[in-house]
VOGU-3710 file (C-alpha; in Angstrom, 3 decimals, decimal comma):
1> xxxxxxxxxx> 16,808/-67,723/-128,942  19,749/-66,415/-126,921  19,101/-62,879/-126,759  21,643/-59,338/-125,827  21,305/-57,205/-123,494  20,742/-53,332/-124,641  24,189/-51,911/-122,447  23,597/-47,791/-122,273  26,297/-46,641/-121,391  28,263/-43,380/-121,891
11> xxxxxxxxxx> 31,772/-44,809/-119,798  33,820/-45,967/-122,955  35,601/-48,802/-120,362  31,566/-50,383/-120,562  31,912/-50,150/-123,776  33,387/-53,799/-124,517  30,310/-54,966/-122,829  28,016/-54,603/-125,490  27,334/-56,859/-127,297  29,002/-59,729/-125,283
21> xxxxxxxxxx> 25,892/-60,647/-122,364  23,234/-63,358/-123,814  20,292/-64,225/-122,218  16,793/-65,986/-122,408  15,525/-62,074/-121,860  14,508/-59,224/-123,897  17,405/-57,056/-120,904  18,465/-53,244/-120,988  21,234/-52,689/-118,186  21,489/-48,775/-117,944
31> xxxxxxxxxx> 25,572/-47,631/-116,779  25,527/-44,330/-115,847  22,554/-43,781/-118,265  19,356/-42,128/-118,668  17,946/-43,759/-121,603  14,043/-44,086/-120,943  13,124/-47,538/-122,254  10,857/-46,011/-124,934  14,318/-44,525/-126,381  16,237/-48,101/-126,110
41> xxxxxxxxxx> 14,329/-49,817/-129,353  12,790/-52,129/-126,730  9,775/-50,318/-125,077  6,895/-53,149/-126,429  8,928/-56,675/-124,966  8,516/-55,199/-121,130  12,514/-56,022/-120,417  14,283/-56,628/-117,388  16,073/-53,722/-116,135  19,124/-53,549/-114,399
51> xxxxxxxxxx> 19,659/-50,037/-113,068  16,529/-48,060/-113,085  16,681/-44,027/-114,778  15,461/-43,472/-111,424  18,380/-45,348/-109,358  20,855/-43,539/-112,254  19,818/-39,850/-110,767  20,012/-40,926/-107,146  22,985/-41,988/-107,601  24,159/-38,965/-109,938
61> xxxxxxxxxx> 23,241/-36,201/-108,140  24,933/-36,474/-104,875  22,642/-34,545/-102,432  20,416/-36,879/-103,892  22,146/-39,942/-103,421  22,827/-38,255/-99,811  19,795/-38,666/-99,040  19,044/-41,949/-100,003  22,004/-43,124/-98,138  20,855/-41,286/-94,480
71> xxxxxxxxxx> 17,042/-42,871/-95,271  18,749/-46,370/-95,119  21,701/-45,035/-92,082  24,469/-45,884/-94,654  27,317/-44,513/-92,977  28,783/-41,244/-94,569  30,495/-38,102/-94,166  27,379/-35,274/-92,600  27,062/-32,496/-95,604  25,542/-29,284/-96,242
81> xxxxxxxxxx> 24,215/-27,188/-99,485  22,928/-23,341/-99,778  19,775/-22,262/-98,776  18,701/-21,507/-102,950  16,083/-19,472/-102,190  18,818/-16,650/-101,390  20,224/-14,398/-104,018  22,351/-12,293/-102,193  26,135/-14,335/-101,812  27,004/-12,593/-98,359
91> xxxxxxxxxx> 24,136/-14,119/-96,693  25,310/-17,519/-98,094  27,579/-16,958/-95,370  25,151/-18,054/-92,037  22,563/-20,197/-93,770  23,870/-23,516/-94,680  21,662/-25,888/-93,555  22,469/-29,926/-92,826  20,765/-32,474/-95,816  20,308/-35,073/-92,722
101> xxxxxxxxxx> 16,522/-34,130/-91,619  16,982/-36,130/-87,553  19,646/-33,889/-87,206  18,939/-29,944/-89,255  18,166/-28,281/-85,637  21,831/-28,680/-85,222  22,970/-26,621/-88,641  25,864/-24,278/-87,804  24,606/-21,011/-88,593  27,398/-19,481/-90,422
111> xxxxxxxxxx> 30,769/-20,454/-91,856  32,746/-20,241/-89,008  30,756/-22,758/-87,098  31,208/-25,159/-90,180  33,396/-28,820/-88,099  36,592/-27,847/-90,749  38,306/-29,319/-92,554  35,813/-29,072/-94,777  35,503/-30,793/-98,548  33,611/-28,248/-100,705
121> xxxxxxxxxx> 31,886/-30,747/-103,998  29,823/-30,589/-107,115  26,529/-31,952/-107,168  27,366/-33,734/-109,993  31,204/-33,770/-109,529  32,772/-36,655/-110,466  37,050/-37,647/-110,334  37,268/-35,333/-107,814  37,343/-32,454/-110,339  35,893/-29,447/-109,081
131> xxxxxxxxxx> 36,625/-30,638/-105,441  38,550/-28,183/-103,288  39,645/-28,957/-98,749  39,728/-25,780/-97,153  40,745/-25,686/-93,312  39,334/-22,723/-92,061  36,853/-20,053/-92,480  39,407/-17,636/-93,703  40,124/-19,829/-96,505  36,136/-21,072/-96,717
141> xxxxxxxxxx> 34,984/-17,271/-97,078  37,410/-16,841/-100,226  36,300/-19,698/-102,075  32,976/-17,873/-101,154  33,930/-14,931/-103,197  35,025/-16,766/-106,228  32,084/-18,843/-106,045  29,708/-15,858/-105,913  27,107/-18,403/-108,078  26,748/-21,422/-105,377
151> xxxxxxxxxx> 24,107/-23,733/-107,560  25,458/-27,122/-107,835  27,868/-26,940/-105,146  27,748/-28,456/-101,196  29,917/-29,001/-98,477  31,870/-32,591/-96,523  33,072/-32,742/-93,509  36,546/-34,058/-93,934  37,716/-37,380/-92,322  41,118/-37,678/-93,307
161> xxxxxxxxxx> 40,620/-41,767/-93,407  44,453/-43,164/-93,580  42,687/-45,109/-96,819  40,469/-46,051/-99,508  38,204/-48,577/-101,427  36,107/-49,194/-104,534  33,367/-52,186/-103,513  31,723/-53,466/-106,834  28,286/-54,486/-104,829  25,018/-55,866/-106,697
171> xxxxxxxxxx> 21,689/-56,698/-106,118  22,339/-60,628/-106,913  26,274/-60,961/-105,603  27,046/-58,481/-103,651  30,271/-57,783/-102,992  31,636/-59,458/-106,095  34,955/-57,318/-106,758  36,812/-55,101/-104,743  40,165/-52,932/-104,733  42,354/-50,738/-103,050
181> xxxxxxxxxx> 43,330/-47,473/-104,318  47,240/-46,455/-103,454  48,573/-43,130/-103,960  51,148/-42,695/-106,268  54,261/-41,352/-104,357  54,437/-39,057/-106,634  51,216/-37,808/-106,056  50,594/-33,833/-104,809  47,422/-34,001/-103,831  47,442/-36,498/-100,848
191> xxxxxxxxxx> 43,989/-35,780/-99,637  41,537/-36,962/-102,080  41,806/-40,904/-103,811  40,872/-40,986/-107,404  42,311/-42,424/-110,829  45,105/-39,829/-111,511  47,060/-39,822/-108,385  46,275/-43,758/-107,054  47,676/-47,344/-108,544  45,275/-49,756/-107,902
201> xxxxxxxxxx> 45,838/-53,212/-105,744  42,889/-56,446/-105,651  41,867/-58,211/-102,804  44,849/-60,560/-103,979  47,754/-58,482/-103,540  49,356/-58,143/-100,261  49,530/-54,413/-100,281  44,981/-54,637/-100,607  45,803/-54,858/-96,926  42,595/-56,190/-96,205
211> xxxxxxxxxx> 41,003/-53,224/-93,257  39,534/-55,163/-89,665  36,120/-54,135/-90,563  35,819/-55,517/-93,821  32,867/-57,283/-93,295  31,025/-53,727/-92,386  32,092/-52,290/-94,862  30,506/-54,745/-97,603  27,203/-54,591/-95,429  27,477/-50,739/-96,244
221> xxxxxxxxxx> 28,075/-51,348/-99,432  24,565/-53,265/-100,064  22,808/-50,548/-98,083  23,925/-47,801/-100,304  23,173/-49,601/-103,503  20,015/-50,576/-102,430  19,147/-47,236/-100,767  19,418/-45,792/-104,552  17,686/-48,785/-105,933  20,519/-49,410/-107,915
231> xxxxxxxxxx> 21,303/-53,233/-109,288  24,348/-52,976/-109,760  27,645/-49,841/-109,209  30,753/-49,266/-107,212  30,605/-48,032/-103,629  34,064/-45,713/-102,483  34,651/-46,473/-98,908  37,552/-44,782/-96,613  38,865/-46,282/-93,632  41,155/-45,687/-90,799
241> xxxxxxxxxx> 44,293/-47,779/-91,114  44,709/-51,238/-88,820  46,369/-49,356/-85,839  43,145/-49,328/-84,884  41,458/-52,944/-83,514  37,641/-51,126/-85,151  38,750/-48,868/-87,732  36,244/-46,156/-88,907  34,545/-45,552/-92,418  32,219/-43,752/-94,336
251> xxxxxxxxxx> 30,714/-44,451/-97,420  32,137/-42,052/-100,040  29,535/-42,388/-102,712  28,208/-44,983/-104,773  29,098/-44,778/-109,276  26,740/-46,638/-111,750  29,794/-45,913/-114,874  32,774/-46,994/-113,038  36,471/-47,333/-115,328  36,298/-50,960/-115,590
261> xxxxxxxxxx> 39,454/-53,198/-116,805  39,561/-56,223/-118,628  39,050/-57,859/-115,177  36,155/-55,470/-114,025  35,031/-56,040/-117,823  34,339/-59,924/-117,559  33,499/-59,832/-113,731  30,709/-57,195/-115,090  29,701/-60,655/-117,440  28,041/-62,457/-115,114
271> xxxxxxxxxx> 27,141/-60,581/-112,824  24,616/-58,914/-115,066  23,586/-61,644/-116,179  22,870/-62,602/-112,766  20,748/-59,603/-111,825  18,920/-60,580/-115,238  18,079/-63,757/-114,478  17,252/-63,233/-110,431  15,008/-60,804/-111,499  13,021/-63,141/-114,322
281> xxxx> 12,594/-65,687/-111,798  10,799/-63,313/-109,632  8,956/-62,954/-112,793  7,005/-65,941/-112,678
//
């Protein structure tokens, strides 16, 4: 008897996946949800899990995510976070720790030593909300004056690469769907890419303009997925233009609950089923 895969998500665009995937196995798929197996009603059935609770937590918390990336040598922007033990906001200006353990001795000792421009981000941010680009110590110190409580924030070196792509990737199929984010001509904030200031173009569109470093980007996307322990997710990668012989790129983040249109929903139906079948075979 076929069973519906239990989809756990708060992303409304993923809801068409509910009661849409039939398999031979009891299974749960988390897309951004941290619902424990016992709370799904399937705990006693030993279900196959697509995206564990731990993997979702790794990808939701940007500090945990970047730490996972660092361990697997995923190319990314250098990031810093404030020392939590210091309560005086003025002292934060002189106490910023480098995230990557291997470079911790190179941590700047004050805001003037940061490699500007840098981006201020929320640890639990989404869709670019709360992000700010600061170009020099004066701008950073102005921001610090307005944000005495730095809990929930971190700082990241800004790379002004020309293009950004979203690569949907899974443990069963590798990169299975890709989009280019192309900024709208009417966009006023042109230093970042998100759903509000971009149009999205699929791989078959002439404006997709596949980067010369595409194979390396796909390898990095798979590494990002595995580093967080996810089975399926969407990786955002910023890359230099093809005027460069070997365009440099950074992995910005991995998202376990990306927005899905009609194409994405149909792809996810097939790939989630593939992951479940792969995990089922591994059990036998």
